[in-house]
TITI-29830 format. One record per residue (C-alpha): residue in three letters; x, y, z; residue number from 1. Coordinates in steps of 0.5 Angstrom, whole numbers, plus 2048, in hexadecimal, padded with zeros to 3 digits. Layout:
> resn c1 c2 c3 resi
> ala X Y Z NUM
...
***
This chain:
> resn c1 c2 c3 resi
> met 802 81A 807 1
> ile 805 81E 801 2
> leu 80C 81C 803 3
> ala 80A 815 804 4
> leu 807 815 7FD 5
> ala 80D 818 7FA 6
> ile 812 813 7FD 7
> arg 80D 80D 7FA 8
> leu 80D 810 7F3 9
> ser 815 811 7F4 10
> leu 816 80B 7F6 11
> his 816 807 7F0 12
> arg 81A 80C 7EC 13
> leu 820 80D 7F1 14
> ala 820 805 7F2 15
> gly 81F 804 7EA 16
> ser 825 808 7E8 17
> gly 829 805 7ED 18
> leu 82A 80B 7F2 19
> ile 828 807 7F8 20
> gly 828 800 7F9 21
> ser 824 7FB 7FC 22
> ser 825 7FD 803 23
> gly 824 805 801 24
> ala 81D 803 7FE 25
> ala 81B 7FF 804 26
> ala 81C 805 808 27
> met 818 80A 803 28
> asn 813 805 803 29
> leu 812 804 80B 30
> ala 813 80C 80C 31
> ser 80D 80D 807 32
> tyr 809 809 80B 33
> ala 80B 80C 812 34
> leu 80A 813 80F 35
> leu 803 810 80D 36
> leu 802 80D 814 37
> val 804 814 817 38
> ala 7FF 818 813 39
> ala 7F9 814 814 40
> thr 7FA 813 81B 41
> leu 7FA 81B 81C 42
> asn 7F4 81C 817 43
> ile 7F0 816 81A 44
> glu 7EB 81A 81D 45
> ala 7EA 81F 818 46
> phe 7E9 81B 812 47
> pro 7E3 815 812 48
> gly 7E6 80F 80F 49
> leu 7ED 810 811 50
> gly 7ED 80B 817 51
> trp 7EC 805 811 52
> ile 7F2 808 80D 53
> leu 7F6 808 814 54
> ile 7F5 801 815 55
> gly 7F6 7FF 80D 56
> val 7FD 803 80D 57
> ala 7FF 800 814 58
> ala 7FD 7F9 811 59
> asn 801 7FA 80B 60
> gly 807 7FE 80E 61
> trp 808 7F9 814 62
> val 808 7F3 80F 63
> ile 80D 7F7 80A 64
> phe 811 7F8 810 65
> ile 811 7F1 813 66
> asn 813 7EE 80C 67
> gly 819 7F3 80B 68
> gly 816 7F9 808 69
> lys 812 7F5 802 70
> met 80B 7F3 802 71
> pro 80A 7EC 801 72
> ile 805 7EA 7FB 73
> ser 802 7E3 7FA 74
> pro 804 7DF 7F5 75
> ser 7FE 7DB 7F4 76
> ala 7FA 7E2 7F4 77
> leu 7FE 7E4 7EE 78
> ala 7FD 7DD 7EB 79
> val 7F6 7DE 7EC 80
> leu 7F6 7E5 7E8 81
> gly 7FA 7E2 7E3 82
> leu 800 7E7 7E5 83
> asp 805 7E1 7E6 84
> arg 808 7E2 7DF 85
> thr 809 7E9 7DF 86
> pro 810 7ED 7DF 87
> glu 80E 7EF 7E6 88
> tyr 80D 7E8 7E8 89
> ala 814 7E7 7E6 90
> gln 817 7ED 7EA 91
> leu 813 7EA 7F0 92
> ile 817 7E3 7EF 93
> ser 81E 7E6 7EE 94
> gly 81D 7EB 7F4 95
> ala 81D 7F1 7F0 96
> ser 817 7F5 7F2 97
> tyr 818 7FA 7F7 98
> thr 811 7FA 7FA 99
> his 80F 7F3 7FA 100
> lys 811 7EC 7FB 101
> leu 80E 7E5 7FA 102
> ala 80B 7E2 800 103
> ala 80F 7DC 802 104
> ala 80E 7D7 808 105
> asp 813 7DC 80C 106
> thr 80E 7E2 80B 107
> lys 80C 7E5 811 108
> leu 805 7E7 812 109
> arg 803 7E4 80B 110
> phe 7FC 7E6 80C 111
> leu 7FD 7ED 80C 112
> gly 801 7ED 805 113
> asp 7FE 7EE 7FE 114
> ile 7FA 7E7 7FE 115
> ile 7F3 7E9 7FB 116
> pro 7F2 7E9 7F4 117
> leu 7EE 7EF 7F1 118
> trp 7EB 7F0 7EA 119
> leu 7EA 7F7 7EA 120
> pro 7E6 7FB 7E4 121
> phe 7EA 7FF 7DF 122
> thr 7F1 7FD 7E2 123
> gln 7F5 7F6 7E2 124
> pro 7F4 7F1 7E8 125
> val 7F8 7F2 7EE 126
> ala 7F9 7EE 7F5 127
> ala 7F7 7F2 7FB 128
> ser 7F8 7F2 802 129
> leu 7F3 7F3 808 130
> gly 7F6 7F9 809 131
> asp 7F5 7FC 802 132
> ile 7EE 7FA 803 133
> ala 7ED 7FE 80A 134
> ile 7F1 804 806 135
> cys 7EB 803 801 136
> ile 7E6 803 806 137
> gly 7E8 809 80A 138
> gly 7E9 80D 803 139
> phe 7E2 80B 801 140
> ile 7E0 80E 808 141
> leu 7E4 814 808 142
> ile 7E2 816 801 143
> gln 7DA 814 802 144
> arg 7DA 818 808 145
> leu 7DE 81E 805 146
> met 7D9 81E 7FF 147
> leu 7D3 81E 804 148
> asp 7D6 823 809 149
> thr 7D3 82A 808 150
> lys 7D5 82D 80E 151
> ser 7DC 82B 80E 152
> lys 7E2 830 80C 153
> trp 7E3 82B 806 154
> gly 7DD 82D 803 155
> ser 7D8 833 802 156
> glu 7D2 834 806 157
> lys 7CC 832 802 158
***
């Protein structure tokens, strides 16, 4: 999981500096999802909530894979959020984003893309996917169970 995170964090820096092109960025994006899928699968029985996380990562990874290495994002969700007048939106229109693309008529599995407008406290509004929601549910279950588990190797016995 740490390697997948390192890939995700370096993706924008490497692509933004011109060290890798669009296809290299897509490959890095897909590699990070593949590593997350392997890690979640190998640990699914050890950690509560990883089933939900696995479903979310698989859904996000699949829609990214089938759409050429970029997550499709709904123009209408961005408009509802007021994000259709930002520099990031201009990047989406021009195809300059390394991780996302505007959903269009030819987008495959559009319903798995970033289609859900969310206004979260203490952060900017975002468009989320069904996979993101599943990952959040799994993360909540994982954290909650680990906090309540007094006999696991992760906490001290009370």
